[in-house]
C-alpha positions as CSV (number, residue, x, y, z in Angstrom):
1,M,95.8,95.1,203.1
2,L,94.6,93.5,200.3
3,E,94.0,96.1,196.5
4,E,90.5,96.2,195.0
5,A,90.5,94.9,192.1
6,P,89.9,97.8,189.3
7,L,86.2,97.3,187.9
8,M,85.5,96.0,184.6
9,E,84.1,98.0,182.0
10,K,80.6,95.9,180.3
11,P,81.7,94.5,177.5
12,V,79.7,96.1,174.5
13,L,78.7,93.3,171.5
14,N,78.1,94.0,167.9
15,A,75.3,93.1,165.9
16,L,76.6,90.3,165.2
17,Q,78.0,89.3,168.2
18,H,74.5,89.9,169.7
19,A,72.8,88.6,167.0
20,W,74.9,85.2,167.6
21,L,74.1,85.2,171.1
22,R,70.2,85.5,170.5
23,E,70.3,82.7,167.6
24,I,71.8,80.5,171.3
25,G,68.5,81.3,173.2
26,I,69.5,84.2,175.3
27,P,66.2,86.4,174.6
28,A,66.8,90.3,174.2
29,P,65.9,91.7,177.9
30,V,68.3,89.4,179.6
31,L,71.0,90.9,177.0
32,R,70.0,94.2,178.7
33,Q,69.9,93.7,181.6
34,L,73.6,92.3,181.7
35,G,74.8,95.6,180.2
36,L,74.9,93.1,177.1
37,A,73.7,95.4,174.2
38,P,74.8,96.1,170.4
39,A,76.8,99.0,169.7
40,P,75.4,101.2,167.2
41,A,75.0,101.5,164.4
42,P,77.3,104.6,163.3
43,A,76.2,107.2,161.5
44,P,76.1,107.4,158.4
45,A,78.1,110.5,157.2
46,P,76.8,113.6,155.4
47,A,76.7,114.1,151.8
48,P,79.4,117.1,151.0
49,A,77.5,120.0,150.3
50,E,77.7,120.9,146.7
51,S,80.0,124.3,145.8
52,Q,78.1,127.3,144.9
53,D,80.5,127.7,141.6
54,A,80.4,124.3,140.4
55,A,79.2,124.2,136.4
56,V,76.0,123.4,135.6
57,V,75.7,119.9,133.0
58,P,73.0,119.7,131.3
59,P,71.3,116.9,129.6
60,I,72.6,115.9,126.4
61,A,70.0,115.0,123.9
62,P,69.5,112.1,121.8
63,R,71.5,112.6,117.9
64,A,68.5,111.9,115.7
65,H,69.2,109.8,112.5
66,P,67.6,109.5,109.8
67,P,65.4,107.5,108.6
68,I,66.1,104.6,106.5
69,V,64.6,104.2,103.6
70,A,64.5,101.1,100.8
71,P,65.8,102.0,97.8
72,S,63.0,101.1,94.9
73,A,63.2,100.1,91.7
74,T,63.5,104.2,90.3
75,T,66.5,105.3,93.2
76,P,69.7,106.0,91.0
77,V,72.4,103.8,93.0
78,A,76.0,104.7,93.0
79,R,78.6,102.4,90.9
80,V,82.6,102.4,91.0
81,T,83.5,101.9,87.5
82,N,86.9,102.8,88.0
83,P,89.3,100.5,90.9
84,P,91.2,102.7,92.9
85,A,94.3,104.5,92.0
86,D,96.6,102.4,94.7
87,R,94.9,98.8,92.9
88,P,97.1,97.3,90.0
89,V,96.1,96.8,87.0
90,A,95.8,93.4,85.6
91,P,97.6,94.0,82.4
92,P,95.8,92.7,79.1
93,A,96.4,89.1,78.0
94,P,98.8,88.9,74.7
95,T,97.2,88.1,71.8
96,F,99.3,85.9,69.6
97,V,98.3,86.5,65.8
98,P,99.6,84.6,63.5
99,S,102.9,85.5,61.3
100,T,102.0,87.0,57.9
101,A,105.4,87.6,57.1
102,S,106.5,85.8,53.3
103,T,109.8,86.5,53.3
104,V,112.7,84.8,56.7
105,D,113.9,89.0,56.5
106,E,110.8,89.9,57.2
107,L,109.2,87.6,60.0
108,G,113.0,88.2,61.9
109,A,111.5,92.1,61.8
110,E,108.2,91.0,63.4
111,A,110.0,88.6,65.9
112,A,112.2,92.1,66.7
113,A,109.9,94.7,67.7
114,C,107.5,90.9,69.2
115,M,106.3,92.0,73.0
116,A,104.4,88.7,73.5
117,C,105.9,88.2,76.9
118,G,108.4,89.5,79.6
119,L,111.1,88.4,78.1
120,H,111.1,91.6,75.5
121,E,111.9,93.8,79.3
122,V,114.9,92.0,79.8
123,R,116.5,91.0,76.7
124,G,119.5,92.5,75.1
125,R,119.0,91.4,70.8
126,V,116.4,89.6,69.5
127,V,118.7,86.1,68.7
128,F,116.8,85.1,65.0
129,G,118.2,83.2,63.7
130,E,121.1,81.9,61.3
131,G,122.2,79.7,58.6
132,A,120.9,79.1,55.1
133,Q,117.6,80.4,54.5
134,A,116.7,78.6,51.5
135,Q,115.8,74.5,51.7
136,P,119.2,73.8,54.1
137,Q,119.4,69.9,54.7
138,F,118.5,70.7,58.7
139,M,117.6,72.7,60.6
140,F,119.3,72.8,64.1
141,V,116.5,74.5,67.2
142,G,117.9,74.6,70.6
143,E,115.9,76.0,73.6
144,A,116.7,79.5,73.9
145,P,119.5,81.8,73.3
146,G,122.5,82.3,75.7
147,E,124.3,84.9,77.4
148,Y,126.5,85.3,74.4
149,D,124.0,84.8,71.9
150,D,122.7,87.8,73.8
151,S,125.6,89.8,73.3
152,A,126.1,88.3,69.4
153,G,122.8,88.8,68.1
154,K,123.5,85.2,66.7
155,P,122.4,81.7,67.8
156,F,124.9,78.6,69.8
157,Q,127.6,81.1,70.3
158,G,130.3,80.2,73.8
159,R,131.7,76.6,74.2
160,S,128.1,75.1,73.2
161,G,128.0,76.2,70.1
162,E,131.9,75.4,69.1
163,L,131.1,72.1,70.7
164,L,128.0,72.0,67.9
165,R,130.2,72.8,65.5
166,A,133.2,70.7,66.0
167,M,130.5,67.6,66.0
168,L,128.9,68.8,63.0
169,V,132.8,69.2,61.4
170,A,133.2,65.5,62.6
171,A,130.1,63.4,61.0
172,G,131.3,65.8,57.7
173,L,128.0,67.9,58.3
174,D,129.2,71.6,58.6
175,A,128.4,72.9,54.6
176,P,127.0,76.8,55.3
177,E,124.6,75.9,52.9
178,L,123.7,73.0,54.9
179,S,122.8,73.8,58.1
180,Y,120.1,76.6,59.7
181,F,120.1,77.3,63.7
182,T,117.4,78.8,65.9
183,N,115.7,78.3,68.6
184,V,112.2,77.7,71.1
185,L,112.7,81.3,72.3
186,K,114.3,84.2,70.4
187,C,114.7,86.0,74.1
188,R,117.2,85.3,76.2
189,P,115.8,84.7,79.4
190,L,117.3,85.7,82.5
191,G,120.7,83.5,84.0
192,N,119.8,81.1,81.4
193,R,116.5,79.6,82.8
194,S,114.4,77.0,81.7
195,P,111.8,78.8,79.3
196,E,108.3,79.0,81.5
197,P,105.0,77.5,79.4
198,D,103.8,80.8,78.8
199,E,107.1,82.1,77.1
200,I,107.2,79.2,74.7
201,A,103.8,79.1,73.6
202,A,104.3,83.0,72.6
203,C,107.1,82.5,70.1
204,M,105.6,79.2,68.7
205,P,103.6,81.3,66.3
206,L,107.3,82.7,65.2
207,L,109.5,79.1,65.5
208,R,106.1,77.6,63.3
209,R,106.4,80.3,60.2
210,Q,110.7,80.4,60.5
211,I,110.0,75.9,59.3
212,R,107.4,77.1,56.8
213,L,109.3,79.7,55.4
214,I,113.3,78.2,55.7
215,Q,111.4,74.7,54.7
216,P,114.5,72.4,56.2
217,R,114.4,68.8,54.8
218,C,115.1,67.7,58.6
219,L,114.2,69.1,61.8
220,V,116.8,68.2,64.8
221,A,115.8,69.0,68.2
222,L,118.5,70.1,70.3
223,G,117.0,68.7,74.1
224,R,114.2,68.2,75.8
225,V,112.5,71.4,75.7
226,S,113.0,72.0,72.0
227,A,111.8,68.3,71.5
228,A,108.3,68.8,73.9
229,A,107.2,72.3,71.8
230,L,108.1,70.5,68.5
231,L,106.3,67.4,68.7
232,G,103.5,68.6,70.8
233,R,104.5,66.2,74.2
234,D,106.8,65.9,77.0
235,E,108.4,63.0,77.3
236,D,111.4,61.9,78.7
237,I,115.0,62.5,76.4
238,E,116.4,59.1,75.6
239,N,112.7,57.8,74.5
240,L,112.6,60.1,72.0
241,R,116.7,59.1,70.7
242,G,117.4,56.9,67.9
243,R,114.8,57.1,65.5
244,L,112.5,59.5,63.5
245,H,109.6,61.4,64.4
246,T,107.8,63.7,62.6
247,Y,106.5,67.1,62.6
248,V,103.4,68.4,62.0
249,D,101.9,71.9,61.3
250,G,98.6,71.7,59.2
251,E,99.7,70.2,55.8
252,V,104.0,71.1,56.3
253,S,105.2,67.5,57.5
254,V,108.7,67.4,58.5
255,P,110.9,64.2,59.8
256,L,112.6,65.1,63.1
257,I,115.7,63.8,65.0
258,V,116.2,64.4,69.0
259,T,118.7,64.8,70.4
260,H,121.0,66.0,73.5
261,H,121.8,69.3,73.9
262,P,125.7,70.7,73.5
263,A,125.4,72.5,76.8
264,M,124.2,69.0,78.1
265,L,127.4,67.2,76.8
266,L,129.7,70.0,78.3
267,L,128.0,69.1,81.3
268,H,128.2,65.4,81.0
269,G,131.1,64.3,78.8
270,G,129.3,60.7,79.1
271,L,126.5,61.2,76.8
272,K,128.6,62.8,73.5
273,A,128.1,59.6,71.9
274,E,124.7,59.0,72.5
275,A,125.1,62.5,70.7
276,W,127.2,61.1,68.1
277,R,125.1,58.4,67.4
278,D,122.5,60.7,66.7
279,L,124.0,62.7,64.2
280,N,125.3,59.5,61.8
281,L,121.6,58.7,62.0
282,L,120.5,62.6,60.5
283,R,123.0,61.7,58.0
284,T,122.1,58.3,57.0
285,T,118.3,59.4,57.2
286,L,118.7,61.7,54.2
287,S,121.9,59.9,52.4
């Protein structure tokens, strides 16, 4: 005996499926006759009831802002007259006043108290100069004091000074009354670095006054830095060697010869022959 198949439940279409059937031309009454009614839409969930213990938050009132009033001509305006305490204040630029010293010793005292550049903060001693102070034949002007110069307070100490004096002995120019030794800078730059332009500018008034007071018959610029400071132009030393120049400061006019610095001769021994020729030119110029 065949068992009867269970009756299938009538399908229930959702709203989207019901809309598709209507879109293809099956009217709504036919769908109802076939039992293809759309599924009822779910009832919206009821809103949760407010708790009786919930605090009632009052609305925030808008903040009242004061009216903006444009300043008038009589309205006082605050002005900042001092910089903030944490902002560094740049020191004033040094003023270079020409020296009025009438003697070499007075000028040396001015140099000892000089603070025209930052080297006064790191120097050991002021290296002013050494030698004959009254119209010597030669005034040798180097670049700046070295480590030994700073310790002794005298120029051209150490190996470079020994070499310079040995060459003067060999050229017959070693008499104490013949020479005076100094540098463009009177204070040693740390690390024996080359002088900065502002340091040279700070020391030049002292050097000019020094030349006026000592009155040498001839200036000897030792190295490019010294030659540029005395001649007022920076040129390669090979273009300046081997001929006579003139140092001019107002009405003062002094012959000048350029040669290598003795420290350069220690580094490049092949230059000693050139320096020897320069010393011979110095000797023949004033003979």
